[in-house]
PDB file of N, CA, C and O in Angstrom, chain B, residues numbered from 101:
ATOM      1  N   MET B 101      97.421  83.442  86.713  1.00  0.00           N
ATOM      2  CA  MET B 101      98.478  84.258  87.160  1.00  0.00           C
ATOM      3  C   MET B 101      97.856  85.922  87.943  1.00  0.00           C
ATOM      4  O   MET B 101      96.972  86.665  87.515  1.00  0.00           O
ATOM      5  N   THR B 102      98.514  86.036  88.892  1.00  0.00           N
ATOM      6  CA  THR B 102      98.048  87.820  89.354  1.00  0.00           C
ATOM      7  C   THR B 102      99.716  88.454  89.068  1.00  0.00           C
ATOM      8  O   THR B 102     100.855  87.998  89.166  1.00  0.00           O
ATOM      9  N   SER B 103      99.050  89.843  88.640  1.00  0.00           N
ATOM     10  CA  SER B 103      99.978  91.224  89.255  1.00  0.00           C
ATOM     11  C   SER B 103     100.672  91.356  90.149  1.00  0.00           C
ATOM     12  O   SER B 103     100.216  91.241  91.287  1.00  0.00           O
ATOM     13  N   PRO B 104     102.233  91.689  89.887  1.00  0.00           N
ATOM     14  CA  PRO B 104     103.304  91.577  91.216  1.00  0.00           C
ATOM     15  C   PRO B 104     102.782  93.350  91.906  1.00  0.00           C
ATOM     16  O   PRO B 104     102.616  94.196  91.027  1.00  0.00           O
ATOM     17  N   SER B 105     102.647  93.628  92.793  1.00  0.00           N
ATOM     18  CA  SER B 105     102.097  94.825  93.114  1.00  0.00           C
ATOM     19  C   SER B 105     103.423  95.746  93.133  1.00  0.00           C
ATOM     20  O   SER B 105     104.474  95.488  93.720  1.00  0.00           O
ATOM     21  N   VAL B 106     103.164  96.721  92.460  1.00  0.00           N
ATOM     22  CA  VAL B 106     103.649  97.502  92.939  1.00  0.00           C
ATOM     23  C   VAL B 106     103.982  98.814  93.148  1.00  0.00           C
ATOM     24  O   VAL B 106     103.537  98.946  92.008  1.00  0.00           O
ATOM     25  N   PRO B 107     104.195  99.504  93.351  1.00  0.00           N
ATOM     26  CA  PRO B 107     104.998 101.546  94.291  1.00  0.00           C
ATOM     27  C   PRO B 107     103.621 101.950  94.120  1.00  0.00           C
ATOM     28  O   PRO B 107     103.049 100.907  93.803  1.00  0.00           O
ATOM     29  N   LEU B 108     102.851 102.796  94.149  1.00  0.00           N
ATOM     30  CA  LEU B 108     101.873 103.535  94.220  1.00  0.00           C
ATOM     31  C   LEU B 108     102.981 105.056  92.829  1.00  0.00           C
ATOM     32  O   LEU B 108     102.579 105.815  91.947  1.00  0.00           O
ATOM     33  N   PHE B 109     104.263 104.778  93.379  1.00  0.00           N
ATOM     34  CA  PHE B 109     105.121 106.148  92.974  1.00  0.00           C
ATOM     35  C   PHE B 109     105.561 105.618  91.531  1.00  0.00           C
ATOM     36  O   PHE B 109     106.182 106.345  90.756  1.00  0.00           O
ATOM     37  N   ASN B 110     105.218 104.374  91.237  1.00  0.00           N
ATOM     38  CA  ASN B 110     105.518 103.452  89.962  1.00  0.00           C
ATOM     39  C   ASN B 110     104.784 103.522  88.667  1.00  0.00           C
ATOM     40  O   ASN B 110     105.231 103.348  87.533  1.00  0.00           O
ATOM     41  N   LEU B 111     102.900 103.970  89.260  1.00  0.00           N
ATOM     42  CA  LEU B 111     102.077 103.882  87.917  1.00  0.00           C
ATOM     43  C   LEU B 111     101.806 105.284  87.747  1.00  0.00           C
ATOM     44  O   LEU B 111     101.399 106.312  88.288  1.00  0.00           O
ATOM     45  N   PRO B 112     102.518 104.455  86.084  1.00  0.00           N
ATOM     46  CA  PRO B 112     102.354 106.158  84.712  1.00  0.00           C
ATOM     47  C   PRO B 112     101.117 107.145  85.832  1.00  0.00           C
ATOM     48  O   PRO B 112     100.739 106.669  86.902  1.00  0.00           O
ATOM     49  N   ASN B 113     100.769 108.159  85.459  1.00  0.00           N
ATOM     50  CA  ASN B 113     100.476 109.385  84.708  1.00  0.00           C
ATOM     51  C   ASN B 113      98.906 108.814  84.698  1.00  0.00           C
ATOM     52  O   ASN B 113      98.656 107.882  83.934  1.00  0.00           O
ATOM     53  N   GLY B 114      97.844 109.365  85.540  1.00  0.00           N
ATOM     54  CA  GLY B 114      96.217 108.242  84.724  1.00  0.00           C
ATOM     55  C   GLY B 114      96.586 107.056  85.059  1.00  0.00           C
ATOM     56  O   GLY B 114      95.858 106.430  84.289  1.00  0.00           O
ATOM     57  N   ASP B 115      97.109 106.339  85.570  1.00  0.00           N
ATOM     58  CA  ASP B 115      96.363 105.386  85.742  1.00  0.00           C
ATOM     59  C   ASP B 115      95.867 104.568  87.049  1.00  0.00           C
ATOM     60  O   ASP B 115      95.935 105.377  87.974  1.00  0.00           O
ATOM     61  N   ALA B 116      95.650 103.993  87.275  1.00  0.00           N
ATOM     62  CA  ALA B 116      94.935 103.399  88.481  1.00  0.00           C
ATOM     63  C   ALA B 116      94.924 102.167  89.126  1.00  0.00           C
ATOM     64  O   ALA B 116      94.804 101.294  88.266  1.00  0.00           O
ATOM     65  N   GLY B 117      94.993 101.692  90.248  1.00  0.00           N
ATOM     66  CA  GLY B 117      95.348 101.050  91.137  1.00  0.00           C
ATOM     67  C   GLY B 117      94.370 100.453  91.789  1.00  0.00           C
ATOM     68  O   GLY B 117      93.220 100.889  91.749  1.00  0.00           O
ATOM     69  N   ILE B 118      94.796  99.139  92.622  1.00  0.00           N
ATOM     70  CA  ILE B 118      93.384  99.054  93.964  1.00  0.00           C
ATOM     71  C   ILE B 118      95.458  98.449  95.184  1.00  0.00           C
ATOM     72  O   ILE B 118      96.532  97.848  95.143  1.00  0.00           O
ATOM     73  N   VAL B 119      94.276  99.523  96.196  1.00  0.00           N
ATOM     74  CA  VAL B 119      96.027  99.280  97.223  1.00  0.00           C
ATOM     75  C   VAL B 119      96.084  97.679  97.881  1.00  0.00           C
ATOM     76  O   VAL B 119      95.095  96.976  98.094  1.00  0.00           O
ATOM     77  N   GLN B 120      97.218  97.387  98.083  1.00  0.00           N
ATOM     78  CA  GLN B 120      96.830  96.077  98.318  1.00  0.00           C
ATOM     79  C   GLN B 120      97.602  96.312  99.662  1.00  0.00           C
ATOM     80  O   GLN B 120      96.971  95.939 100.651  1.00  0.00           O
ATOM     81  N   HIS B 121      98.894  96.879  99.913  1.00  0.00           N
ATOM     82  CA  HIS B 121      99.260  97.005 101.578  1.00  0.00           C
ATOM     83  C   HIS B 121      99.777  98.065 102.186  1.00  0.00           C
ATOM     84  O   HIS B 121      98.806  97.747 102.873  1.00  0.00           O
ATOM     85  N   VAL B 122     100.356  99.104 102.706  1.00  0.00           N
ATOM     86  CA  VAL B 122     100.800  99.875 103.469  1.00  0.00           C
ATOM     87  C   VAL B 122     102.128  99.549 103.690  1.00  0.00           C
ATOM     88  O   VAL B 122     102.277  98.423 104.165  1.00  0.00           O
ATOM     89  N   LEU B 123     102.673  99.892 103.585  1.00  0.00           N
ATOM     90  CA  LEU B 123     104.499  99.991 104.330  1.00  0.00           C
ATOM     91  C   LEU B 123     104.500 100.530 104.923  1.00  0.00           C
ATOM     92  O   LEU B 123     104.932 101.504 104.306  1.00  0.00           O
ATOM     93  N   ALA B 124     104.315 100.921 106.085  1.00  0.00           N
ATOM     94  CA  ALA B 124     105.376 102.463 106.794  1.00  0.00           C
ATOM     95  C   ALA B 124     106.848 101.972 107.410  1.00  0.00           C
ATOM     96  O   ALA B 124     107.178 101.258 108.357  1.00  0.00           O
ATOM     97  N   PRO B 125     107.696 102.867 106.191  1.00  0.00           N
ATOM     98  CA  PRO B 125     109.383 102.688 106.688  1.00  0.00           C
ATOM     99  C   PRO B 125     109.731 102.873 108.855  1.00  0.00           C
ATOM    100  O   PRO B 125     109.216 103.727 109.577  1.00  0.00           O
ATOM    101  N   THR B 126     110.775 101.697 109.322  1.00  0.00           N
ATOM    102  CA  THR B 126     110.978 101.744 109.629  1.00  0.00           C
ATOM    103  C   THR B 126     111.068 103.267 110.804  1.00  0.00           C
ATOM    104  O   THR B 126     110.630 103.489 111.933  1.00  0.00           O
ATOM    105  N   THR B 127     112.208 104.386 109.389  1.00  0.00           N
ATOM    106  CA  THR B 127     111.773 105.214 110.496  1.00  0.00           C
ATOM    107  C   THR B 127     110.964 106.969 110.898  1.00  0.00           C
ATOM    108  O   THR B 127     111.297 108.064 111.353  1.00  0.00           O
ATOM    109  N   ALA B 128     109.579 106.162 110.285  1.00  0.00           N
ATOM    110  CA  ALA B 128     108.459 106.941 110.144  1.00  0.00           C
ATOM    111  C   ALA B 128     107.351 106.383 110.305  1.00  0.00           C
ATOM    112  O   ALA B 128     106.482 106.699 109.494  1.00  0.00           O
ATOM    113  N   PRO B 129     106.913 105.156 111.620  1.00  0.00           N
ATOM    114  CA  PRO B 129     106.094 104.150 111.442  1.00  0.00           C
ATOM    115  C   PRO B 129     104.227 104.566 111.453  1.00  0.00           C
ATOM    116  O   PRO B 129     103.119 104.109 111.173  1.00  0.00           O
ATOM    117  N   GLU B 130     104.819 105.563 111.909  1.00  0.00           N
ATOM    118  CA  GLU B 130     103.396 106.919 112.252  1.00  0.00           C
ATOM    119  C   GLU B 130     102.560 107.065 110.689  1.00  0.00           C
ATOM    120  O   GLU B 130     101.391 107.428 110.564  1.00  0.00           O
ATOM    121  N   TRP B 131     103.507 106.675 109.556  1.00  0.00           N
ATOM    122  CA  TRP B 131     102.822 107.482 108.228  1.00  0.00           C
ATOM    123  C   TRP B 131     101.864 105.716 107.668  1.00  0.00           C
ATOM    124  O   TRP B 131     101.037 105.677 106.757  1.00  0.00           O
ATOM    125  N   GLN B 132     102.360 104.325 108.622  1.00  0.00           N
ATOM    126  CA  GLN B 132     101.017 103.549 107.593  1.00  0.00           C
ATOM    127  C   GLN B 132      99.203 103.862 108.818  1.00  0.00           C
ATOM    128  O   GLN B 132      98.117 103.318 108.623  1.00  0.00           O
ATOM    129  N   ARG B 133      99.435 104.535 109.566  1.00  0.00           N
ATOM    130  CA  ARG B 133      98.439 105.407 110.178  1.00  0.00           C
ATOM    131  C   ARG B 133      97.448 106.351 109.563  1.00  0.00           C
ATOM    132  O   ARG B 133      96.219 106.271 109.553  1.00  0.00           O
ATOM    133  N   TRP B 134      98.400 107.444 108.953  1.00  0.00           N
ATOM    134  CA  TRP B 134      98.393 108.772 108.606  1.00  0.00           C
ATOM    135  C   TRP B 134      98.016 108.091 107.204  1.00  0.00           C
ATOM    136  O   TRP B 134      97.036 108.725 106.813  1.00  0.00           O
ATOM    137  N   LEU B 135      98.308 107.161 106.319  1.00  0.00           N
ATOM    138  CA  LEU B 135      97.881 106.647 105.315  1.00  0.00           C
ATOM    139  C   LEU B 135      96.549 106.208 105.418  1.00  0.00           C
ATOM    140  O   LEU B 135      95.649 106.937 105.002  1.00  0.00           O
ATOM    141  N   SER B 136      96.345 105.292 105.836  1.00  0.00           N
ATOM    142  CA  SER B 136      95.153 104.623 105.890  1.00  0.00           C
ATOM    143  C   SER B 136      93.795 105.515 106.740  1.00  0.00           C
ATOM    144  O   SER B 136      92.672 105.019 106.830  1.00  0.00           O
ATOM    145  N   GLU B 137      94.025 106.398 107.111  1.00  0.00           N
ATOM    146  CA  GLU B 137      93.173 107.608 108.268  1.00  0.00           C
ATOM    147  C   GLU B 137      92.652 108.493 107.062  1.00  0.00           C
ATOM    148  O   GLU B 137      91.661 109.223 107.024  1.00  0.00           O
ATOM    149  N   ILE B 138      93.373 108.288 106.319  1.00  0.00           N
ATOM    150  CA  ILE B 138      92.871 109.360 104.843  1.00  0.00           C
ATOM    151  C   ILE B 138      92.606 108.526 103.356  1.00  0.00           C
ATOM    152  O   ILE B 138      92.482 108.945 102.206  1.00  0.00           O
ATOM    153  N   GLY B 139      92.580 107.005 104.004  1.00  0.00           N
ATOM    154  CA  GLY B 139      91.868 106.586 102.426  1.00  0.00           C
ATOM    155  C   GLY B 139      92.602 105.674 101.992  1.00  0.00           C
ATOM    156  O   GLY B 139      92.201 105.107 100.975  1.00  0.00           O
ATOM    157  N   PHE B 140      94.636 104.970 102.938  1.00  0.00           N
ATOM    158  CA  PHE B 140      94.719 104.328 101.663  1.00  0.00           C
ATOM    159  C   PHE B 140      94.504 103.020 102.754  1.00  0.00           C
ATOM    160  O   PHE B 140      94.926 102.718 103.870  1.00  0.00           O
ATOM    161  N   ILE B 141      93.683 102.500 101.841  1.00  0.00           N
ATOM    162  CA  ILE B 141      93.413 100.812 102.236  1.00  0.00           C
ATOM    163  C   ILE B 141      93.314 100.066 101.687  1.00  0.00           C
ATOM    164  O   ILE B 141      92.855 100.316 100.572  1.00  0.00           O
ATOM    165  N   PRO B 142      93.664  98.514 102.018  1.00  0.00           N
ATOM    166  CA  PRO B 142      93.015  97.611 100.904  1.00  0.00           C
ATOM    167  C   PRO B 142      92.193  97.397 100.252  1.00  0.00           C
ATOM    168  O   PRO B 142      91.046  97.219 100.661  1.00  0.00           O
ATOM    169  N   GLY B 143      92.600  97.346  98.854  1.00  0.00           N
ATOM    170  CA  GLY B 143      90.801  97.398  98.900  1.00  0.00           C
ATOM    171  C   GLY B 143      90.040  98.644  97.547  1.00  0.00           C
ATOM    172  O   GLY B 143      89.433  98.817  96.490  1.00  0.00           O
ATOM    173  N   GLU B 144      90.616  99.099  98.534  1.00  0.00           N
ATOM    174  CA  GLU B 144      90.624 101.394  97.829  1.00  0.00           C
ATOM    175  C   GLU B 144      91.131 101.639  96.425  1.00  0.00           C
ATOM    176  O   GLU B 144      92.323 101.820  96.174  1.00  0.00           O
ATOM    177  N   ARG B 145      89.805 101.634  95.185  1.00  0.00           N
ATOM    178  CA  ARG B 145      91.801 102.120  94.296  1.00  0.00           C
ATOM    179  C   ARG B 145      91.759 103.578  94.072  1.00  0.00           C
ATOM    180  O   ARG B 145      90.853 104.381  94.295  1.00  0.00           O
ATOM    181  N   VAL B 146      93.066 103.759  93.529  1.00  0.00           N
ATOM    182  CA  VAL B 146      93.588 105.025  93.484  1.00  0.00           C
ATOM    183  C   VAL B 146      94.541 105.874  91.757  1.00  0.00           C
ATOM    184  O   VAL B 146      95.328 105.639  90.840  1.00  0.00           O
ATOM    185  N   GLN B 147      94.108 106.379  92.057  1.00  0.00           N
ATOM    186  CA  GLN B 147      95.033 107.414  90.018  1.00  0.00           C
ATOM    187  C   GLN B 147      95.911 107.959  90.367  1.00  0.00           C
ATOM    188  O   GLN B 147      95.712 108.949  91.071  1.00  0.00           O
ATOM    189  N   VAL B 148      96.603 107.762  90.201  1.00  0.00           N
ATOM    190  CA  VAL B 148      97.571 109.091  90.113  1.00  0.00           C
ATOM    191  C   VAL B 148      97.175 109.386  88.958  1.00  0.00           C
ATOM    192  O   VAL B 148      97.021 108.811  87.881  1.00  0.00           O
ATOM    193  N   MET B 149      96.974 110.860  89.579  1.00  0.00           N
ATOM    194  CA  MET B 149      96.692 112.381  88.281  1.00  0.00           C
ATOM    195  C   MET B 149      97.766 112.475  88.089  1.00  0.00           C
ATOM    196  O   MET B 149      98.122 111.853  87.089  1.00  0.00           O
ATOM    197  N   THR B 150      99.089 113.377  88.977  1.00  0.00           N
ATOM    198  CA  THR B 150      99.963 114.190  87.390  1.00  0.00           C
ATOM    199  C   THR B 150     101.238 113.619  89.174  1.00  0.00           C
ATOM    200  O   THR B 150     101.241 112.944  90.204  1.00  0.00           O
ATOM    201  N   ARG B 151     102.439 114.993  87.940  1.00  0.00           N
ATOM    202  CA  ARG B 151     103.776 114.997  89.669  1.00  0.00           C
ATOM    203  C   ARG B 151     103.975 116.112  89.005  1.00  0.00           C
ATOM    204  O   ARG B 151     103.629 116.754  88.013  1.00  0.00           O
ATOM    205  N   ALA B 152     104.643 116.100  89.895  1.00  0.00           N
ATOM    206  CA  ALA B 152     105.427 117.738  89.400  1.00  0.00           C
ATOM    207  C   ALA B 152     106.596 117.547  88.599  1.00  0.00           C
ATOM    208  O   ALA B 152     107.107 116.483  88.249  1.00  0.00           O
ATOM    209  N   MET B 153     106.915 118.605  88.381  1.00  0.00           N
ATOM    210  CA  MET B 153     108.100 118.722  86.856  1.00  0.00           C
ATOM    211  C   MET B 153     109.310 119.826  87.424  1.00  0.00           C
ATOM    212  O   MET B 153     108.926 120.994  87.475  1.00  0.00           O
ATOM    213  N   PRO B 154     110.371 119.628  87.743  1.00  0.00           N
ATOM    214  CA  PRO B 154     111.115 118.168  86.617  1.00  0.00           C
ATOM    215  C   PRO B 154     111.507 117.607  88.248  1.00  0.00           C
ATOM    216  O   PRO B 154     111.953 118.335  89.135  1.00  0.00           O
ATOM    217  N   GLY B 155     111.110 115.596  88.421  1.00  0.00           N
ATOM    218  CA  GLY B 155     111.489 115.082  89.255  1.00  0.00           C
ATOM    219  C   GLY B 155     110.364 113.984  89.895  1.00  0.00           C
ATOM    220  O   GLY B 155     110.757 113.152  90.713  1.00  0.00           O
ATOM    221  N   GLY B 156     109.343 114.017  89.593  1.00  0.00           N
ATOM    222  CA  GLY B 156     107.930 113.744  89.752  1.00  0.00           C
ATOM    223  C   GLY B 156     107.556 113.560  91.353  1.00  0.00           C
ATOM    224  O   GLY B 156     106.735 112.780  91.837  1.00  0.00           O
ATOM    225  N   ASP B 157     108.550 114.674  92.143  1.00  0.00           N
ATOM    226  CA  ASP B 157     107.612 114.428  93.246  1.00  0.00           C
ATOM    227  C   ASP B 157     108.089 116.113  93.850  1.00  0.00           C
ATOM    228  O   ASP B 157     109.085 116.836  93.817  1.00  0.00           O
ATOM    229  N   PRO B 158     106.187 116.170  94.579  1.00  0.00           N
ATOM    230  CA  PRO B 158     105.162 115.300  94.850  1.00  0.00           C
ATOM    231  C   PRO B 158     104.626 114.653  93.296  1.00  0.00           C
ATOM    232  O   PRO B 158     104.981 114.863  92.136  1.00  0.00           O
ATOM    233  N   LEU B 159     103.565 113.744  93.948  1.00  0.00           N
ATOM    234  CA  LEU B 159     102.528 113.452  92.758  1.00  0.00           C
ATOM    235  C   LEU B 159     101.114 113.297  93.530  1.00  0.00           C
ATOM    236  O   LEU B 159     100.906 112.539  94.478  1.00  0.00           O
ATOM    237  N   VAL B 160     100.464 113.912  93.104  1.00  0.00           N
ATOM    238  CA  VAL B 160      98.727 113.953  92.837  1.00  0.00           C
ATOM    239  C   VAL B 160      98.070 113.140  92.743  1.00  0.00           C
ATOM    240  O   VAL B 160      97.857 112.964  91.544  1.00  0.00           O
ATOM    241  N   VAL B 161      97.373 112.210  93.544  1.00  0.00           N
ATOM    242  CA  VAL B 161      96.706 111.420  93.666  1.00  0.00           C
ATOM    243  C   VAL B 161      94.882 111.323  94.030  1.00  0.00           C
ATOM    244  O   VAL B 161      94.341 112.026  94.883  1.00  0.00           O
ATOM    245  N   ARG B 162      94.085 110.192  93.081  1.00  0.00           N
ATOM    246  CA  ARG B 162      93.217 110.710  94.151  1.00  0.00           C
ATOM    247  C   ARG B 162      92.864 109.106  94.924  1.00  0.00           C
ATOM    248  O   ARG B 162      93.260 108.020  94.503  1.00  0.00           O
ATOM    249  N   VAL B 163      92.109 109.320  96.012  1.00  0.00           N
ATOM    250  CA  VAL B 163      91.749 107.771  96.921  1.00  0.00           C
ATOM    251  C   VAL B 163      90.775 108.381  96.865  1.00  0.00           C
ATOM    252  O   VAL B 163      90.616 109.595  96.992  1.00  0.00           O
ATOM    253  N   GLY B 164      89.642 107.137  96.563  1.00  0.00           N
ATOM    254  CA  GLY B 164      87.859 107.336  97.032  1.00  0.00           C
ATOM    255  C   GLY B 164      87.298 109.013  96.275  1.00  0.00           C
ATOM    256  O   GLY B 164      87.544 109.059  95.070  1.00  0.00           O
ATOM    257  N   ASP B 165      86.957 109.651  96.559  1.00  0.00           N
ATOM    258  CA  ASP B 165      87.027 110.574  96.163  1.00  0.00           C
ATOM    259  C   ASP B 165      87.061 112.091  96.922  1.00  0.00           C
ATOM    260  O   ASP B 165      86.275 113.017  97.119  1.00  0.00           O
ATOM    261  N   SER B 166      88.837 111.668  97.298  1.00  0.00           N
ATOM    262  CA  SER B 166      89.464 112.508  97.867  1.00  0.00           C
ATOM    263  C   SER B 166      90.804 112.423  97.127  1.00  0.00           C
ATOM    264  O   SER B 166      91.318 111.331  96.884  1.00  0.00           O
ATOM    265  N   THR B 167      91.510 113.892  96.677  1.00  0.00           N
ATOM    266  CA  THR B 167      92.753 113.917  96.225  1.00  0.00           C
ATOM    267  C   THR B 167      94.011 114.692  96.800  1.00  0.00           C
ATOM    268  O   THR B 167      94.324 115.874  96.948  1.00  0.00           O
ATOM    269  N   PHE B 168      94.503 113.622  97.019  1.00  0.00           N
ATOM    270  CA  PHE B 168      95.735 114.210  97.918  1.00  0.00           C
ATOM    271  C   PHE B 168      97.493 114.655  96.951  1.00  0.00           C
ATOM    272  O   PHE B 168      98.118 113.997  96.119  1.00  0.00           O
ATOM    273  N   ALA B 169      97.655 115.443  97.310  1.00  0.00           N
ATOM    274  CA  ALA B 169      99.737 115.366  97.001  1.00  0.00           C
ATOM    275  C   ALA B 169     100.335 114.341  97.540  1.00  0.00           C
ATOM    276  O   ALA B 169     101.395 114.741  97.059  1.00  0.00           O
ATOM    277  N   LEU B 170     100.715 113.183  98.211  1.00  0.00           N
ATOM    278  CA  LEU B 170     102.088 112.867  98.339  1.00  0.00           C
ATOM    279  C   LEU B 170     103.475 112.408  98.190  1.00  0.00           C
ATOM    280  O   LEU B 170     103.797 111.298  97.765  1.00  0.00           O
ATOM    281  N   ARG B 171     104.469 113.569  98.665  1.00  0.00           N
ATOM    282  CA  ARG B 171     105.461 112.979  99.033  1.00  0.00           C
ATOM    283  C   ARG B 171     106.201 111.492  97.570  1.00  0.00           C
ATOM    284  O   ARG B 171     105.222 111.025  96.988  1.00  0.00           O
ATOM    285  N   LYS B 172     106.829 111.195  97.326  1.00  0.00           N
ATOM    286  CA  LYS B 172     107.029 110.341  96.669  1.00  0.00           C
ATOM    287  C   LYS B 172     107.633 109.040  97.861  1.00  0.00           C
ATOM    288  O   LYS B 172     107.178 107.896  97.863  1.00  0.00           O
ATOM    289  N   ALA B 173     108.372 109.373  98.503  1.00  0.00           N
ATOM    290  CA  ALA B 173     108.602 108.621  99.851  1.00  0.00           C
ATOM    291  C   ALA B 173     107.245 108.159 100.164  1.00  0.00           C
ATOM    292  O   ALA B 173     107.478 107.072 100.694  1.00  0.00           O
ATOM    293  N   GLU B 174     106.305 108.271 100.166  1.00  0.00           N
ATOM    294  CA  GLU B 174     104.963 108.478 101.017  1.00  0.00           C
ATOM    295  C   GLU B 174     104.234 107.515 100.530  1.00  0.00           C
ATOM    296  O   GLU B 174     103.707 106.573 101.122  1.00  0.00           O
ATOM    297  N   ALA B 175     104.222 107.986  98.629  1.00  0.00           N
ATOM    298  CA  ALA B 175     103.628 107.558  97.736  1.00  0.00           C
ATOM    299  C   ALA B 175     104.004 105.767  97.502  1.00  0.00           C
ATOM    300  O   ALA B 175     103.309 104.803  97.181  1.00  0.00           O
ATOM    301  N   ALA B 176     105.753 105.982  97.920  1.00  0.00           N
ATOM    302  CA  ALA B 176     106.686 104.453  97.877  1.00  0.00           C
ATOM    303  C   ALA B 176     105.682 102.982  99.161  1.00  0.00           C
ATOM    304  O   ALA B 176     105.747 101.757  99.062  1.00  0.00           O
ATOM    305  N   CYS B 177     104.839 103.880 100.261  1.00  0.00           N
ATOM    306  CA  CYS B 177     104.681 102.660 100.898  1.00  0.00           C
ATOM    307  C   CYS B 177     103.200 102.498 100.644  1.00  0.00           C
ATOM    308  O   CYS B 177     102.293 102.830 101.408  1.00  0.00           O
ATOM    309  N   ILE B 178     103.124 102.090  99.778  1.00  0.00           N
ATOM    310  CA  ILE B 178     101.299 102.082  99.309  1.00  0.00           C
ATOM    311  C   ILE B 178     101.375 101.304  97.659  1.00  0.00           C
ATOM    312  O   ILE B 178     101.471 101.712  96.502  1.00  0.00           O
ATOM    313  N   LEU B 179     101.256  99.828  98.417  1.00  0.00           N
ATOM    314  CA  LEU B 179     102.238  98.500  97.077  1.00  0.00           C
ATOM    315  C   LEU B 179     100.302  98.750  96.594  1.00  0.00           C
ATOM    316  O   LEU B 179      99.275  99.011  97.221  1.00  0.00           O
ATOM    317  N   THR B 180     100.614  98.520  95.362  1.00  0.00           N
ATOM    318  CA  THR B 180      98.623  99.079  94.807  1.00  0.00           C
ATOM    319  C   THR B 180      99.298  97.624  94.175  1.00  0.00           C
ATOM    320  O   THR B 180     100.430  97.201  94.407  1.00  0.00           O
ATOM    321  N   LEU B 181      97.867  96.766  92.990  1.00  0.00           N
ATOM    322  CA  LEU B 181      98.077  96.310  91.859  1.00  0.00           C
ATOM    323  C   LEU B 181      96.947  96.725  90.665  1.00  0.00           C
ATOM    324  O   LEU B 181      95.736  96.808  90.464  1.00  0.00           O
ATOM    325  N   PRO B 182      98.452  96.950  89.937  1.00  0.00           N
ATOM    326  CA  PRO B 182      97.824  97.950  88.049  1.00  0.00           C
ATOM    327  C   PRO B 182      96.370  98.025  87.852  1.00  0.00           C
ATOM    328  O   PRO B 182      95.635  97.037  87.844  1.00  0.00           O
ATOM    329  N   LEU B 183      96.101  98.880  87.740  1.00  0.00           N
ATOM    330  CA  LEU B 183      94.890  98.193  86.873  1.00  0.00           C
ATOM    331  C   LEU B 183      94.848  98.623  85.868  1.00  0.00           C
ATOM    332  O   LEU B 183      93.958  99.471  85.799  1.00  0.00           O
ATOM    333  N   THR B 184      95.620  98.421  84.560  1.00  0.00           N
ATOM    334  CA  THR B 184      95.780  99.683  83.129  1.00  0.00           C
ATOM    335  C   THR B 184      94.683  99.392  82.787  1.00  0.00           C
ATOM    336  O   THR B 184      94.065  98.327  82.797  1.00  0.00           O
ATOM    337  N   GLY B 185      94.282 101.058  82.263  1.00  0.00           N
ATOM    338  CA  GLY B 185      93.713 101.309  81.307  1.00  0.00           C
ATOM    339  C   GLY B 185      91.940 100.805  82.163  1.00  0.00           C
ATOM    340  O   GLY B 185      90.930 100.246  81.733  1.00  0.00           O
ATOM    341  N   SER B 186      92.250 101.241  83.189  1.00  0.00           N
ATOM    342  CA  SER B 186      90.857 101.701  84.647  1.00  0.00           C
ATOM    343  C   SER B 186      91.190 102.925  85.019  1.00  0.00           C
ATOM    344  O   SER B 186      92.015 103.081  85.919  1.00  0.00           O
ATOM    345  N   PRO B 187      90.630 103.935  84.416  1.00  0.00           N
ATOM    346  CA  PRO B 187      91.070 105.272  85.527  1.00  0.00           C
ATOM    347  C   PRO B 187      89.944 105.514  86.518  1.00  0.00           C
ATOM    348  O   PRO B 187      88.777 105.490  86.128  1.00  0.00           O
ATOM    349  N   VAL B 188      90.207 105.710  87.586  1.00  0.00           N
ATOM    350  CA  VAL B 188      88.977 106.701  88.624  1.00  0.00           C
ATOM    351  C   VAL B 188      87.677 107.870  87.828  1.00  0.00           C
ATOM    352  O   VAL B 188      87.291 108.974  87.446  1.00  0.00           O
ATOM    353  N   THR B 189      87.563 106.840  87.976  1.00  0.00           N
ATOM    354  CA  THR B 189      86.401 108.435  87.906  1.00  0.00           C
ATOM    355  C   THR B 189      85.813 109.371  89.641  1.00  0.00           C
ATOM    356  O   THR B 189      85.740 109.075  90.834  1.00  0.00           O
ATOM    357  N   PRO B 190      85.535 110.518  88.799  1.00  0.00           N
ATOM    358  CA  PRO B 190      85.722 111.124  89.853  1.00  0.00           C
ATOM    359  C   PRO B 190      84.435 110.932  90.885  1.00  0.00           C
ATOM    360  O   PRO B 190      84.445 111.469  91.992  1.00  0.00           O
TER     361      PRO B 190
END
């Protein structure tokens, strides 16, 4: 049985995942292309590094060799397959 996909925003700090799909909101369809261009493509490993306090928005994520700050709404578009205990190496 496979684990369900979860939005990147829902991964705990330090946890890694594999990008399954990017689903942009209808109000911002350009996010799909933008997120893909910066490396959020299916099969790519991602890791949540940390979140701003309070509220956790934005969050800092690593994809490939790059690190980005994403707003909650952007990170919610990135569906991942969690890899518990498998952090992305720098």
